[in-house]
C-alpha positions as CSV (number, residue, x, y, z in Angstrom):
1,M,39.0,-6.7,-57.3
2,G,35.4,-7.8,-57.9
3,D,32.1,-7.4,-56.3
4,P,31.9,-9.0,-52.7
5,I,28.4,-10.1,-53.2
6,Q,29.2,-11.8,-56.5
7,L,32.4,-13.3,-54.8
8,K,30.3,-14.6,-51.9
9,E,27.8,-16.3,-54.3
10,E,30.8,-17.9,-56.1
11,G,32.1,-19.2,-52.9
12,N,28.6,-20.7,-51.9
13,K,28.6,-22.6,-55.2
14,H,32.0,-24.0,-54.7
15,F,31.1,-25.1,-51.2
16,Q,28.0,-26.7,-52.4
17,A,30.0,-28.6,-55.0
18,G,32.4,-29.8,-52.4
19,D,35.4,-27.7,-53.6
20,I,36.3,-26.1,-50.2
21,D,39.6,-24.7,-51.1
22,K,38.0,-22.6,-54.0
23,A,35.2,-21.6,-51.6
24,I,37.8,-20.2,-49.0
25,E,39.7,-18.5,-51.8
26,C,36.5,-16.7,-53.0
27,Y,35.4,-15.8,-49.4
28,T,38.8,-14.4,-48.6
29,K,38.7,-12.1,-51.8
30,A,35.2,-10.9,-50.8
31,I,36.4,-10.1,-47.3
32,K,39.2,-7.8,-48.6
33,V,36.8,-5.8,-50.6
34,C,33.5,-5.7,-48.6
35,Q,32.6,-2.6,-46.8
36,D,29.2,-3.6,-45.5
37,K,29.5,-4.9,-42.0
38,K,26.4,-7.2,-42.2
39,V,27.5,-8.8,-45.5
40,L,31.0,-9.2,-44.1
41,A,29.7,-11.1,-41.0
42,V,27.8,-13.4,-43.5
43,I,31.1,-14.0,-45.4
44,Y,33.1,-14.7,-42.2
45,R,30.4,-17.2,-41.0
46,N,30.4,-18.9,-44.4
47,R,34.2,-19.1,-44.4
48,S,34.0,-20.5,-40.8
49,A,31.9,-23.4,-42.2
50,C,34.7,-24.0,-44.8
51,Y,37.3,-24.2,-42.0
52,L,35.2,-26.7,-40.0
53,K,35.1,-28.9,-43.2
54,K,38.9,-28.6,-43.5
55,E,39.2,-29.3,-39.6
56,N,41.1,-26.0,-39.1
57,Y,39.2,-25.3,-35.8
58,V,41.2,-22.3,-34.7
59,N,40.4,-20.4,-38.0
60,A,36.9,-21.7,-37.8
61,A,36.5,-20.3,-34.3
62,S,38.1,-17.1,-35.1
63,D,35.9,-16.3,-38.3
64,A,32.8,-17.3,-36.3
65,T,33.7,-14.8,-33.5
66,K,34.2,-12.0,-36.0
67,A,30.7,-12.7,-37.3
68,I,29.3,-12.7,-33.8
69,D,31.0,-9.4,-33.0
70,V,28.8,-7.9,-35.6
71,D,25.5,-9.6,-34.8
72,A,25.5,-11.3,-31.3
73,K,22.4,-13.3,-32.2
74,D,23.8,-14.9,-35.2
75,I,22.8,-18.5,-34.4
76,K,24.7,-20.1,-37.3
77,A,27.9,-18.4,-36.2
78,L,27.3,-19.3,-32.5
79,Y,26.8,-22.9,-33.3
80,R,29.9,-23.1,-35.6
81,R,32.0,-21.5,-33.0
82,C,30.5,-24.0,-30.6
83,Q,31.6,-27.0,-32.9
84,A,35.1,-25.5,-33.4
85,L,35.6,-24.8,-29.6
86,E,34.4,-28.5,-28.8
87,K,37.0,-29.9,-31.2
88,L,39.6,-27.7,-29.5
89,G,38.8,-29.3,-26.1
90,K,37.2,-25.9,-24.8
91,L,34.1,-27.6,-23.6
92,D,33.1,-24.9,-21.1
93,M,33.2,-22.2,-23.9
94,A,31.3,-24.4,-26.4
95,F,28.8,-25.1,-23.8
96,K,28.1,-21.4,-23.4
97,D,27.6,-20.8,-27.2
98,V,25.1,-23.8,-27.6
99,Q,23.3,-22.7,-24.5
100,R,22.9,-19.4,-26.2
101,C,21.6,-21.0,-29.4
102,A,19.2,-23.1,-27.3
103,T,17.8,-19.9,-25.7
104,L,17.3,-18.3,-29.1
105,E,15.6,-21.4,-30.6
106,P,14.4,-23.5,-27.7
107,K,12.8,-26.1,-29.9
108,N,15.8,-26.9,-32.0
109,K,16.6,-30.6,-31.3
110,A,20.1,-30.3,-32.5
111,F,21.0,-27.4,-30.2
112,L,19.3,-29.3,-27.2
113,E,21.0,-32.6,-28.1
114,T,24.5,-30.8,-28.3
115,L,23.6,-29.1,-25.0
116,R,23.0,-32.4,-23.2
117,R,26.1,-34.0,-24.7
118,L,28.4,-31.2,-23.8
119,G,27.0,-31.0,-20.2
120,A,27.6,-34.8,-19.7
121,E,31.2,-34.5,-21.1
122,I,32.0,-31.5,-18.9
123,Q,30.8,-33.4,-15.7
124,S,32.8,-36.4,-16.7
125,K,35.9,-34.3,-17.3
126,L,35.5,-32.5,-14.0
127,K,35.2,-35.7,-12.1
128,T,38.3,-37.0,-13.7
129,T,40.2,-33.8,-13.5
130,F,39.6,-33.0,-9.8
131,S,40.0,-36.6,-8.6
132,T,42.9,-37.0,-6.1
133,D,44.7,-39.8,-8.2
134,S,44.6,-37.6,-11.3
135,R,45.9,-34.5,-9.7
136,V,48.6,-36.3,-7.9
137,Q,49.6,-38.1,-11.2
138,N,49.8,-34.7,-13.0
139,M,51.9,-33.4,-10.2
140,F,54.4,-36.3,-10.6
141,D,54.5,-35.8,-14.5
142,I,55.6,-32.3,-13.9
143,L,58.0,-33.3,-11.1
144,F,59.7,-36.1,-12.9
145,H,59.8,-35.0,-16.5
146,A,62.4,-32.3,-17.4
147,H,60.4,-31.0,-20.5
148,V,57.6,-29.7,-18.3
149,T,58.5,-26.0,-17.4
150,G,56.2,-25.6,-14.6
151,C,52.5,-25.6,-13.6
152,M,50.5,-25.2,-10.4
153,I,48.2,-27.9,-9.4
154,C,45.4,-27.1,-6.9
155,F,43.3,-29.2,-4.6
156,P,40.4,-26.8,-3.9
157,F,38.6,-29.2,-1.8
158,S,41.6,-31.0,-0.1
159,L,42.0,-28.4,2.6
160,Q,38.4,-28.8,3.9
161,N,38.7,-32.5,5.1
162,P,41.4,-34.4,6.7
163,L,40.2,-37.4,4.9
164,H,41.3,-35.9,1.6
165,L,44.7,-34.9,3.3
166,L,45.2,-38.4,4.2
167,Q,44.2,-39.7,0.8
168,Q,46.6,-37.5,-0.8
169,A,49.4,-38.4,1.4
170,M,48.9,-42.1,0.9
171,A,48.5,-41.6,-2.9
172,I,51.9,-39.7,-3.0
173,I,53.6,-42.6,-1.1
174,Q,52.0,-45.2,-3.4
175,M,52.7,-43.4,-6.7
176,V,56.1,-41.9,-6.0
177,G,57.4,-44.2,-3.3
178,V,59.3,-43.3,-0.2
179,D,62.6,-44.4,-1.7
180,K,62.1,-42.1,-4.7
181,M,61.5,-39.0,-2.2
182,C,64.5,-40.1,-0.2
183,S,66.6,-40.1,-3.3
184,I,65.4,-36.6,-4.0
185,M,66.3,-35.4,-0.6
186,A,69.7,-37.1,-0.7
187,V,70.9,-34.8,-3.5
188,D,73.7,-32.3,-2.9
189,N,71.5,-29.2,-3.2
190,E,70.2,-27.5,0.1
191,E,67.0,-26.0,-1.4
192,I,66.0,-29.4,-3.0
193,A,66.7,-31.3,0.1
194,L,64.7,-28.8,2.2
195,A,61.8,-29.0,-0.2
196,A,61.7,-32.8,-0.1
197,C,61.9,-32.6,3.8
198,N,58.9,-30.1,3.9
199,L,57.0,-32.8,1.6
200,F,58.0,-35.5,4.1
201,Q,56.7,-33.3,7.0
202,C,53.5,-32.5,5.3
203,I,52.9,-36.3,4.7
204,N,53.7,-37.1,8.2
205,D,51.3,-34.4,9.5
206,S,48.6,-35.8,7.2
207,L,49.1,-39.4,8.3
208,T,49.5,-38.7,12.0
209,G,47.0,-35.8,12.4
210,G,50.0,-33.6,13.3
211,D,48.2,-30.8,11.4
212,T,45.9,-29.4,14.2
213,R,43.9,-27.1,12.1
214,E,40.1,-27.4,11.9
215,Y,39.0,-29.1,8.7
216,G,35.8,-30.8,9.5
217,K,34.6,-34.2,10.7
218,E,37.7,-36.1,11.7
219,A,35.7,-39.2,12.4
220,D,35.8,-39.9,8.6
221,L,39.5,-41.0,8.9
222,V,39.3,-44.8,8.6
223,M,42.6,-45.6,6.8
224,D,45.5,-47.1,8.8
225,P,48.6,-45.2,8.1
226,S,50.9,-47.0,10.6
227,K,52.6,-49.2,7.8
228,D,53.5,-46.0,5.8
229,L,54.8,-44.2,8.8
230,K,57.0,-47.1,9.7
231,T,58.3,-47.3,6.1
232,I,59.2,-43.6,6.3
233,L,60.9,-43.9,9.6
234,L,63.0,-46.9,8.5
235,S,63.9,-45.0,5.2
236,L,65.0,-42.0,7.2
237,L,67.2,-44.1,9.5
238,E,68.9,-45.8,6.4
239,M,69.6,-42.2,4.9
240,V,71.3,-41.2,8.3
241,A,74.2,-43.6,7.8
242,S,74.3,-43.9,3.9
243,K,77.3,-42.7,2.0
244,K,75.0,-41.9,-1.0
245,V,73.3,-39.2,1.0
246,S,74.7,-35.7,0.8
247,G,75.3,-33.6,3.9
248,H,72.4,-31.5,3.3
249,G,70.1,-34.6,2.9
250,R,71.4,-36.2,6.0
251,D,70.8,-32.8,8.0
252,Q,67.2,-32.8,6.8
253,A,66.8,-36.6,7.7
254,L,68.0,-35.8,11.2
255,N,65.8,-32.9,11.5
256,L,62.8,-34.9,10.5
257,L,63.5,-37.5,13.0
258,S,64.2,-35.0,15.8
259,K,60.9,-33.3,15.0
260,N,58.6,-36.4,14.6
261,V,60.0,-39.2,16.7
262,P,60.0,-37.9,20.3
263,R,56.8,-37.0,22.0
264,K,55.5,-33.4,21.7
265,E,54.4,-33.4,25.2
266,K,55.6,-35.6,28.1
267,K,51.8,-36.3,29.0
268,E,51.5,-38.3,26.0
269,M,51.8,-42.0,26.9
270,D,52.9,-43.6,23.6
271,H,56.7,-43.3,23.1
272,S,57.0,-46.3,20.9
273,K,58.6,-44.4,18.0
274,S,61.5,-43.4,20.2
275,L,62.0,-47.0,21.4
276,F,61.8,-48.3,17.9
277,T,64.3,-45.7,16.6
278,I,66.7,-46.4,19.6
279,D,66.6,-50.2,18.7
280,H,66.8,-49.9,14.9
281,G,68.7,-46.6,14.5
282,L,70.7,-45.5,17.5
283,K,74.1,-47.0,16.1
284,K,73.5,-45.3,12.9
285,I,73.1,-41.8,14.6
286,L,76.2,-42.7,16.7
287,K,78.1,-43.3,13.3
288,V,77.3,-39.8,12.3
289,C,78.5,-38.4,15.5
290,G,81.7,-40.3,15.2
291,Q,82.7,-39.1,11.7
292,V,86.0,-37.2,11.5
293,P,86.0,-35.2,8.1
294,E,89.8,-35.2,8.1
295,L,90.0,-39.0,7.6
296,P,89.4,-40.8,4.2
297,D,86.1,-42.6,3.4
298,Q,83.8,-40.7,5.7
299,L,80.1,-39.7,5.4
300,P,79.3,-36.5,3.5
301,L,78.5,-33.9,6.2
302,T,77.7,-30.1,6.6
303,E,79.2,-27.9,9.4
304,N,76.0,-28.6,11.4
305,T,75.4,-32.3,10.9
306,Q,77.1,-33.6,14.0
307,L,75.4,-30.9,16.2
308,I,72.0,-32.0,14.8
309,A,72.7,-35.7,15.5
310,S,73.6,-34.7,19.1
311,V,70.4,-32.8,19.4
312,L,68.5,-35.9,18.1
313,L,70.4,-38.3,20.7
314,N,69.3,-35.8,23.5
315,K,65.7,-35.7,22.5
316,L,65.6,-39.6,22.2
317,Y,67.2,-39.9,25.7
318,D,64.9,-37.4,27.3
319,D,61.9,-39.2,25.8
320,L,62.7,-42.2,27.7
321,K,60.3,-43.1,30.8
322,C,62.2,-45.3,33.2
323,D,65.7,-46.5,34.3
324,P,65.6,-49.8,32.2
325,E,64.9,-47.8,29.0
326,R,67.8,-45.5,29.7
327,N,70.1,-48.3,30.7
328,N,69.2,-50.0,27.4
329,F,70.2,-46.6,25.6
330,R,73.4,-46.5,27.5
331,D,74.2,-50.2,26.8
332,I,73.8,-49.7,23.1
333,C,76.1,-46.6,23.2
334,D,78.6,-48.6,25.4
335,E,78.5,-51.6,23.1
336,Y,79.0,-49.3,20.0
337,I,82.0,-47.5,21.6
338,K,83.7,-50.7,22.6
339,S,83.3,-52.3,19.2
340,K,85.2,-49.2,17.6
341,I,88.1,-49.0,20.1
342,D,90.9,-50.9,18.5
343,P,94.6,-50.1,19.5
344,K,95.7,-51.6,16.1
345,D,93.4,-49.2,14.2
346,M,93.6,-45.6,15.2
347,D,91.1,-44.3,12.7
348,K,88.4,-46.7,14.5
349,T,89.6,-45.4,18.0
350,I,89.3,-41.7,17.2
351,H,85.9,-42.5,15.6
352,A,84.9,-43.8,19.1
353,I,86.4,-40.7,20.8
354,N,84.6,-38.4,18.5
355,C,81.4,-40.3,19.1
356,I,81.7,-39.8,22.8
357,S,82.2,-36.0,22.2
358,G,78.9,-36.1,20.3
359,L,77.2,-37.7,23.3
360,L,78.7,-35.2,25.6
361,Q,77.1,-32.5,23.6
362,G,73.8,-34.3,23.6
363,P,72.7,-36.6,26.4
364,F,75.5,-35.6,28.7
365,D,74.8,-38.1,31.4
366,V,75.4,-40.9,28.9
367,G,78.6,-39.4,27.6
368,N,79.8,-38.7,31.1
369,A,79.2,-42.3,32.1
370,L,81.2,-43.6,29.0
371,V,84.0,-41.2,29.8
372,G,84.1,-42.7,33.4
373,R,84.8,-46.2,31.9
374,Q,88.1,-47.4,32.8
375,G,90.8,-46.4,30.2
376,I,88.6,-43.7,28.3
377,M,90.0,-40.7,29.9
378,E,93.6,-42.1,29.8
379,M,93.2,-42.8,26.1
380,M,92.0,-39.2,25.4
381,V,95.1,-37.7,27.3
382,A,97.4,-40.2,25.5
383,L,96.0,-39.3,22.1
384,C,96.9,-35.7,22.7
385,G,100.6,-36.8,22.4
386,S,100.0,-38.6,19.2
387,E,102.2,-37.9,16.2
388,R,99.1,-37.6,13.9
389,E,97.5,-34.2,14.0
390,V,94.0,-35.6,13.4
391,D,94.4,-37.7,16.6
392,Q,95.4,-34.7,18.6
393,M,92.5,-32.6,17.2
394,V,89.8,-35.2,18.1
395,A,91.4,-35.8,21.6
396,V,91.6,-32.3,22.6
397,E,88.0,-31.6,21.4
398,A,86.9,-34.6,23.5
399,L,88.7,-33.3,26.5
400,I,87.1,-30.0,26.0
401,H,83.6,-31.5,26.2
402,A,84.6,-33.9,28.9
403,S,85.9,-31.5,31.4
404,S,82.4,-30.0,32.2
405,K,82.3,-32.1,35.4
406,M,84.7,-30.9,38.0
407,S,85.9,-34.4,38.8
408,R,86.9,-34.9,35.1
409,A,88.5,-31.5,34.9
410,S,90.6,-32.2,38.0
411,F,91.8,-35.5,36.3
412,I,92.7,-33.6,33.1
413,I,94.4,-30.8,35.0
414,T,96.6,-33.4,36.8
415,N,97.3,-35.5,33.7
416,G,96.8,-33.5,30.7
417,V,97.5,-29.7,31.1
418,S,101.3,-30.1,30.2
419,L,100.4,-32.0,27.1
420,L,97.9,-29.2,26.1
421,K,100.5,-26.6,26.8
422,D,103.1,-28.5,24.7
423,I,100.5,-29.0,21.9
424,Y,99.8,-25.2,21.9
425,K,103.3,-24.1,22.0
426,K,104.9,-26.7,19.4
427,T,102.1,-27.5,16.8
428,K,102.2,-25.6,13.6
429,N,98.6,-26.5,12.7
430,E,96.4,-23.5,13.5
431,K,93.3,-25.9,14.0
432,I,94.9,-28.0,16.7
433,K,96.6,-25.0,18.3
434,I,93.3,-23.1,18.8
435,R,91.7,-26.3,20.2
436,A,94.4,-26.8,22.7
437,L,94.0,-23.3,23.8
438,V,90.1,-23.7,24.2
439,G,91.0,-26.9,26.3
440,L,93.2,-24.8,28.5
441,C,90.4,-22.2,28.7
442,K,87.8,-24.7,29.8
443,L,90.1,-26.2,32.4
444,G,90.9,-22.6,33.7
445,S,87.1,-22.0,34.1
446,A,86.3,-25.4,35.6
447,G,85.5,-23.7,38.9
448,G,82.7,-21.6,37.2
449,D,82.3,-18.3,38.9
450,D,83.4,-19.7,42.3
451,Y,86.6,-17.6,42.8
452,S,88.1,-20.0,45.4
453,L,88.0,-22.9,42.8
454,R,90.1,-21.1,40.2
455,Q,92.3,-23.7,38.6
456,F,95.3,-21.5,37.3
457,A,97.4,-18.9,38.9
458,E,96.2,-15.3,39.1
459,G,96.4,-13.7,35.7
460,S,96.5,-16.9,33.6
461,T,93.0,-16.7,32.5
462,E,93.4,-13.1,31.3
463,K,96.5,-14.3,29.2
464,L,94.4,-17.1,27.7
465,A,91.4,-14.8,26.9
466,K,93.8,-12.3,25.3
467,Q,95.1,-15.0,23.0
468,C,91.5,-16.0,22.3
469,R,90.5,-12.5,21.2
470,K,93.7,-12.2,19.0
471,W,92.6,-15.4,17.2
472,L,89.1,-14.1,16.9
473,C,90.1,-10.8,15.2
474,N,92.3,-12.6,12.7
475,P,90.3,-12.5,9.4
476,Q,92.8,-14.9,7.7
477,I,91.8,-17.7,9.7
478,D,88.8,-19.8,8.5
479,T,85.4,-19.4,10.4
480,K,85.5,-23.0,11.5
481,T,88.8,-22.5,13.3
482,R,87.8,-19.0,14.6
483,K,84.7,-20.4,16.2
484,W,86.9,-22.1,18.8
485,A,88.1,-18.7,20.1
486,I,84.5,-17.9,20.9
487,E,84.1,-21.2,22.6
488,G,87.1,-20.3,24.9
489,L,85.9,-17.0,25.7
490,A,82.5,-18.5,26.5
491,Y,84.3,-20.4,29.3
492,L,86.7,-17.7,30.4
493,T,84.0,-14.9,30.7
494,N,82.9,-16.4,33.9
495,D,85.9,-14.6,35.3
496,A,85.1,-10.9,36.0
497,D,88.5,-9.6,34.9
498,V,88.0,-11.3,31.4
499,K,84.7,-9.8,31.2
500,D,86.1,-6.3,31.8
501,D,88.8,-6.8,29.1
502,F,86.5,-8.3,26.5
503,V,83.8,-5.5,26.6
504,D,86.5,-2.9,26.4
505,D,87.9,-4.7,23.3
506,E,85.5,-3.4,20.5
507,P,87.2,-5.1,17.6
508,A,86.8,-8.4,19.4
509,M,83.1,-7.7,20.1
510,Q,82.5,-6.8,16.5
511,A,84.3,-9.9,15.2
512,M,82.2,-12.0,17.5
513,F,78.9,-10.6,16.1
514,E,80.1,-10.9,12.5
515,L,81.0,-14.6,13.1
516,A,77.6,-15.2,14.6
517,K,76.1,-14.4,11.2
518,S,77.9,-17.5,9.5
519,R,76.0,-20.5,8.3
520,D,77.6,-22.5,11.1
521,K,74.9,-22.5,13.8
522,T,77.2,-24.2,16.3
523,I,78.6,-20.8,17.0
524,L,75.5,-19.2,18.3
525,Y,75.4,-21.0,21.8
526,A,78.9,-19.9,22.6
527,V,78.0,-16.2,21.6
528,A,75.0,-16.4,23.8
529,C,77.0,-17.6,26.7
530,I,79.5,-14.8,26.3
531,L,76.7,-12.3,26.2
532,V,75.0,-13.7,29.2
533,N,78.3,-13.9,31.2
534,C,79.4,-10.2,30.3
535,T,75.8,-8.9,31.2
536,N,75.5,-11.0,34.4
537,S,72.3,-12.2,33.2
538,Y,72.2,-15.5,35.0
539,E,69.5,-15.5,37.8
540,K,71.2,-16.2,41.0
541,K,69.1,-17.1,44.2
542,E,70.0,-15.2,47.2
543,I,71.7,-17.4,49.8
544,L,70.6,-16.9,53.4
545,P,73.5,-16.0,55.8
546,E,72.3,-18.7,58.1
547,L,72.8,-21.4,55.4
548,V,76.4,-20.1,54.7
549,Q,77.1,-20.3,58.5
550,L,75.6,-23.8,58.6
551,A,77.7,-24.9,55.6
552,K,80.8,-23.5,57.2
553,F,80.0,-25.3,60.5
554,S,79.6,-28.6,58.8
555,K,82.8,-28.0,56.8
556,Q,81.0,-27.8,53.4
557,H,82.6,-25.9,50.5
558,V,81.0,-22.4,50.4
559,P,81.4,-20.7,46.9
560,E,83.4,-17.6,47.0
561,Q,82.4,-14.6,44.7
562,H,85.1,-12.7,42.6
563,P,86.0,-9.3,44.2
564,K,84.6,-7.5,41.3
565,V,81.0,-9.0,41.5
566,R,80.6,-8.7,45.2
567,E,77.7,-6.5,46.5
568,E,79.8,-3.7,47.6
569,C,80.9,-3.2,44.0
570,K,77.3,-2.7,43.0
571,N,76.8,0.4,45.2
572,G,77.3,3.7,43.4
573,N,76.5,2.4,40.1
574,D,75.4,5.3,38.0
575,K,74.1,3.2,34.8
576,L,70.5,3.7,35.8
577,K,71.0,7.5,36.4
578,L,72.8,7.7,32.9
579,L,69.9,6.0,31.3
580,V,67.3,8.4,32.9
581,L,69.5,11.4,31.9
582,L,69.8,10.2,28.3
583,C,66.2,10.2,28.0
584,G,66.2,14.0,28.5
585,E,68.6,14.5,25.6
586,D,67.5,16.4,22.4
587,D,68.6,13.6,20.0
588,D,65.5,11.6,18.9
589,K,67.4,8.4,18.2
590,L,69.2,8.6,21.5
591,Q,65.9,9.2,23.4
592,I,64.2,6.2,21.6
593,A,67.0,3.8,22.5
594,A,67.3,5.1,26.2
595,A,63.5,5.3,26.9
596,G,63.1,2.0,25.3
597,A,65.7,0.4,27.5
598,L,64.2,2.2,30.5
599,A,60.7,0.9,29.7
600,M,62.0,-2.8,29.3
601,I,64.0,-2.8,32.6
602,T,61.2,-1.2,34.6
603,A,58.8,-3.8,33.3
604,A,61.2,-6.6,34.3
605,Q,62.1,-5.4,37.7
606,K,59.6,-3.3,39.7
607,K,62.2,-2.1,42.1
608,L,63.9,0.0,39.4
609,C,60.7,2.0,39.2
610,T,61.4,3.3,42.7
611,K,65.2,3.5,42.2
612,M,65.0,5.6,39.1
613,T,63.3,8.4,41.2
614,L,66.3,8.3,43.6
615,V,69.2,8.6,41.2
616,T,68.3,12.1,39.9
617,S,65.9,14.9,40.9
618,Q,65.1,15.6,37.3
619,W,63.3,12.4,36.7
620,L,59.8,13.7,36.7
621,E,60.5,16.6,34.5
622,I,62.2,14.1,32.0
623,L,59.2,11.8,32.2
624,Q,56.8,14.6,31.3
625,R,59.0,15.6,28.3
626,L,58.9,12.1,27.0
627,C,55.1,11.8,27.3
628,L,54.7,15.1,25.4
629,H,57.2,14.4,22.8
630,S,56.2,15.0,19.1
631,N,58.0,11.8,18.0
632,V,55.4,9.2,18.7
633,Q,58.0,6.4,19.4
634,V,59.6,8.5,22.1
635,Q,56.0,9.3,23.5
636,H,55.1,5.8,23.5
637,R,58.1,4.6,25.5
638,G,57.5,7.4,28.0
639,L,53.9,6.5,28.6
640,V,55.0,2.8,28.9
641,I,57.5,3.9,31.6
642,V,54.6,5.8,33.4
643,Y,52.5,2.5,33.3
644,N,55.3,0.5,34.8
645,M,55.6,2.9,37.6
646,L,51.9,2.9,38.2
647,N,52.1,-0.9,38.3
648,S,55.1,-1.1,40.6
649,D,53.2,-1.9,43.8
650,N,54.5,1.3,45.2
651,S,51.4,3.3,46.1
652,D,53.3,6.5,47.2
653,L,55.1,6.6,43.7
654,A,51.8,6.1,42.0
655,K,50.1,8.9,44.0
656,K,53.0,11.3,43.3
657,L,52.8,10.7,39.5
658,I,48.9,11.4,39.6
659,E,49.2,14.5,41.7
660,S,51.8,15.9,39.3
661,E,51.0,17.4,35.8
662,L,51.3,13.9,34.5
663,L,47.6,13.3,35.0
664,E,46.8,16.2,32.7
665,I,49.2,14.9,30.1
666,L,47.6,11.5,30.3
667,S,44.1,12.9,30.0
668,V,45.0,15.0,26.9
669,V,46.8,12.2,25.1
670,G,44.1,9.6,26.1
671,R,41.2,11.7,25.0
672,A,42.6,12.3,21.5
673,E,40.7,10.8,18.6
674,D,42.0,7.5,17.3
675,N,44.9,8.0,15.0
676,P,46.7,5.0,13.3
677,K,50.0,7.0,13.3
678,R,49.7,7.7,17.1
679,Q,47.4,4.8,18.3
680,E,50.1,3.1,20.3
681,A,50.8,6.1,22.4
682,I,47.0,7.0,22.8
683,D,46.3,3.3,23.9
684,A,49.3,3.5,26.4
685,A,47.8,6.8,27.9
686,R,44.3,5.2,28.2
687,T,45.8,2.1,29.9
688,C,47.6,4.4,32.4
689,L,44.3,6.1,33.2
690,V,42.5,2.8,33.7
691,K,45.3,1.7,36.0
692,A,45.1,4.9,38.1
693,M,41.3,4.3,38.4
694,D,41.9,0.8,39.5
695,L,44.2,2.1,42.1
696,G,41.5,4.5,43.3
697,L,43.7,7.5,42.5
698,I,41.2,9.0,40.1
699,K,37.4,8.7,39.5
700,P,35.6,8.4,36.0
701,F,33.9,11.7,35.1
702,A,30.2,11.5,35.3
703,S,28.2,14.2,33.5
704,P,25.2,15.8,35.3
705,S,21.9,14.3,34.3
């Protein structure tokens, strides 16, 4: 194999002669046979010099590193690695190596010169790399070039000063362009559309100061972003009515307008964005509301698009300050509707009717005013008898939304109920049949919970509700159609008999909750209405008997309650008693649920704190068991109930609690050492003791001095 020393010397001769390849060959042979670490380090260092000559900087750095591993103070190896790293662009690592060389030989001019040069290059590179323009450009390179697999670009300073945020926002607008961002948001991909929407929102927050977090001196903001904001607003309005925009993109454009155009608070004086949007974009939003997916040549929509458009219309209308502004809003809507009604073109006419439906779901006053125009209601009723199914469907939906006002409902009951019944009985299209059913449901509930204003004969509403429940429980019908069954029940559950039947129908309840999980968010409001109706959760002000007598004397209508919801039906209700007794069961899960419910209702209504002591004589024993329970969740709920009772403004009840063994229980739990697992219960006990001291029922213990 040969002597490593001899091979090294041969390599040196070849290197001096300029035959680098021969030198590398000799050094490589020497490395294979050399056993002495110090000699091996020298050979690696020499081969590193050869690789530098050959411009093979990776191998040069590698060999120099192997030499340094043997002798960390090998200046030649350090400097050669520095040279290789510099060529590889690793300036920070090269700087460290030459800095080490300069430390070992402070008077070496070559080292000092290299140190200064690398320092200047690093500063220049940092300045370029961390500049806003450079970072934004890199980000766009990644965003718009498919060959880039991914990278993370950070702005370590940008979150410290709103000036940087504004600079970045304006740089993005300038370099990418609003049109490009809109085209990205317009793609038929929900995640991409949402991501682009978030980008727009961040830009808007930066330009308007909508990001209220503290970053530093905001006086530095000197750039005027109003032109960019106007460009964004106009671009979003263009997206709203563009056929090139997907349903998801349209949803996000409407959401951005809804979030950023109306004032956040009414005390703000400037509502110019709303006025500008109404003047330049109201007709475009109305166009979205009027789309009928069953017709050809319609805008791409999702199941939520038209509801989002109605919400935007409502927010814009609410943001107006005075009657002239509201009149302008109504006039634009009126002009748009009139321009679309054409007896010779039914597609345009049902577009107008659907547009009115959108207004009735948004700014109801505007929609109601349009429905009151001569011929509109008659047209809706007439369209119910059309031979085209799409006409029937749109007309029935419009009637459903229009019948919210009693006067409108009376007109429809007089002129349209027979038509709705015929549609329901004769049509084979399930989508139209269910809408006709819902129309009948809404008309049947037009009197609300006023029993004297029921529209149909006794028992009719129960039959309608039964049919709605049947549709709701049919899994073979698509979600979009079944949601109308929930709409119907939302109206009918104003009736006490319908409530009773519905809460007893477990499959229907389960089907409703399953349907509420769907992506169609328009279902949620109807579900909430059903739950509120079935639980009688609406707050009703007590009517003074004197006012009732006065109304009767002046021959005014006095609402009449359903027999099942009158006061006499509330007496003897054992639900509170059942709840208290369930707290005494041995099942932990049952106790958690019952005690939690009791804690919540006693916090919401103080009178129940007293009432629960009257429904059963075991209440105090059950309460003590809860407060001593080994399960911390049960114990915590029991202690909250005790606090609610102490806080119920009933001094006799509070005194009775403190005079019982509960005081000792509270003291034991409250004096316990802090324990993360039981801290909620301990804190609740301490809160009870503090409340008892505030009431003067106990005094703090003072140790003798």
